N, C-alpha and C positions, 0 to 999 in steps of 0.2 A: 509518423506514427502519432496513436494518443495513447496514454496512459492516463488512470486515475484511482484514487488512496480516496479509502473510503472504512472509516470507522464506524461499524453499523452493529455496534452493542450488543454480539448474540443474538441479532435479530429483535431483539426488545423496542416497537417505537415508542411513542411519545404516550397512546395510548395503552401503554404497560401491556400487548398483547404482542406476543414471539408469532412475528407473520415470518420466516425466511420468503417466501412467496413473493413478499413486498417489497423485499432487500433484491433478488432476483430482478423485477422489473425494473428497478430504478437505474440497477446497472446496463438494461438493456435499454434504456433511454441513454446513457451516456454514451455506448458503442465505442468504448474503448479497445485498442487492441489487446492491452494488460492492464491487469487491474489489483493493485496492490490491496486488500483490505486486511484492517485492524478488529479483534474478538470476533474472530472467526470461529471463536471455538464454546463451548458450554469451559466454566470453571475449575468444577469439581467432579469427581467422580476418573472415570477414562478421556475425561474432558473430549468429549463427543463434537465433532464437526457439526453447526446447525446449518447447511446450505443442502438445497435438493440438487444433489450434483447433478442426476440424471434429466433436469430440466434443463441446468443450466449446458450438460451437451447437446440433446436433444433437441431444445426450442433455439440457444444462441451461440452452440458451437466453442463455448469456454471449456477448455480442462483442465484440472485442478495440480500447478507444479509439485511436485511429492519430494514437499519439504516435512514432514510429520513427524517424530519420533514415538507417534503412540497408534495403536491400528486405525483407533477410531475418529480421531482428529484429520481436522481437514491444512494445521497448519503446526508450524511450533510458535508456544508463548504466545498462540492470540495468531498471530502473523503468518497471511497467506495469499498465494501470488494465483490468479488466474489468467492462461493466452489465450488468444485465436487457434484454436484447431485447423481453423482454414487458413492460419496463414502465418505459423509459427510451427517447427520442429518441438519433440519435448524437451526443457532444457536440462542444463545441469543445476541442481542443485547444490546448499549447502546451509548448517544452519551459524549461526552467527555468535557464541555468546558476546555477552552484555556486561560491564561490571555493574556490580546492582546489589541494592542491599534487600532487594525481595527479585521473587522470579521474573528476568526479562533474557530478552534475543530476541535476534534478530534474523532471517530469512532471505534466500542470495538466489538469483535465477540467474544463468547466460543463456541466452540465448545467441548461438555460434553464429546461423545463419544473417543475423540480422547486424551481427558485433555491436553487440548494448549487454551490460549486463543490469539487472535489476535487483535495491536492497525492499525492504520492506522492513519496518521498525516502528513500535510504541514505546515513546522511552519514561523516563523517570517522572514521574510528581516535583521531586525535589533539584534541587536547580545544579548544587554542587555535581551531585552523579549524571544528572542529565549532561551534565559537560565533559566528564568524561566519558558517557556514551559516546556523543558527536566525535570527542577527534577519534573513538575507538572506529568506528564505523567510515571517519574519512579516512586517516590510516587504510583501512580493511581496502577503500575501494580506492585509492591512490594505485597499492601495490598491486592493487590487480591489471591495471599497465592494459584497460580497454576503457572505454566509454562506460558510464557507471549513473545513473541518476538511484539516489538513495528517496525514496518516499516512504510517507507514514504522516503517522500523529503525535509532533515532536512534544506536546505538553508545555511548550513556553510561550509565556502571553506576550514578552517584550515583541519592539520590531526586529530584530535583528537578532539572527541565529549566531553562534561564535561557532565560526564552521573557517576561518583562517579564512584562504584566496577561492574558494571555492564560491561557484555562483547559484544564490538561494534564490527558488523562484515560490512567491507569497502568491495562491489567486485571490485568494480576499479573505472576505470573515465564515468561517465556515464552522463555530460552535458558539451558542448556543442553536438548535435547528428551530426552534420557536422564536431567539432572539439572539442575531448575531452581535457577538462583541469579542468575540478572541480566531486571530488567524492561528490553530494548532497546526493544522493541516498543511504541510508545505511538500517542495522537492529541492533537494539537495543536486544540483551537476558536478560532474566528475568526468574531469578529458573533452573529448569531443562532442559536446551532447550541445544544441545549439535553442532554445524555448521559442517557438514562431506564436504561440499564443497560452494563455491559463484561465482558466475561470470556476466559478462556485456554480457546480450544478445544483438548481434552484427548481424544482417541480413541486406542484401536489402530492406525490408520494416522498420525495427524498424529503419532506416538508412532515412527517408522519414516522417515516421507517426506520430512523436512528434520534440519537440528539447530536449526531455531527451529520452535515450536509460533507456529500462528496467534493474534493479537487480534480481537475481535469486538466494536463497540460500536452498539447500539442507538440512534436521536438522533430526536430532532423538528426543523424548523426554523421557525425563528418567519415568518412572514407568506411562506407557502410559496404559489408561483405556482400555476397554473394546472396540473392532473394533466396526463399526456401521454396 
């Protein structure tokens, strides 16, 4: 299976145009089974989602995991999860509060037919708070007793994430899209998840659509459940 993580900056590209359809084009290029998004909602007011969900469904067969606490939002604290409608049934979802000095949270989706759980997160800028958030997420994943991938923008500029014994997959430098200098976007594997390949998705559109490039992970799940 393939999962991608992408901070889409509310669909505002490097040309300062908000173009959600350009984001959809980049997602289509990646051809992932599951896509974890950060900054998928606007920041103010009702925090409406910015993606054209009708096009995602009609043209690319992506559904939106229902994690929102507000009617017009695509996610929670900007975190959203897309999944292939032709390969997955609707997941059980949850919102995961995180310790923070500003509004932060993570979202989870449990795909029962594939026996895999995915958590999407966008962590704090402050290192101490970020460490607490990582501890919370890893403990949550370990207690789930199911293979879990934590994906997102970890805002960590160092080489090593403080996640104990869990495997971290760093596909490469993903920020800034115009000049890659940091690997802010990564995956944490908890339980029976085996990485088979990983890369940063670089294309003409991805270099313009957001200030982050998407990161991609191909993986296998141990003792996978029955297919949907």
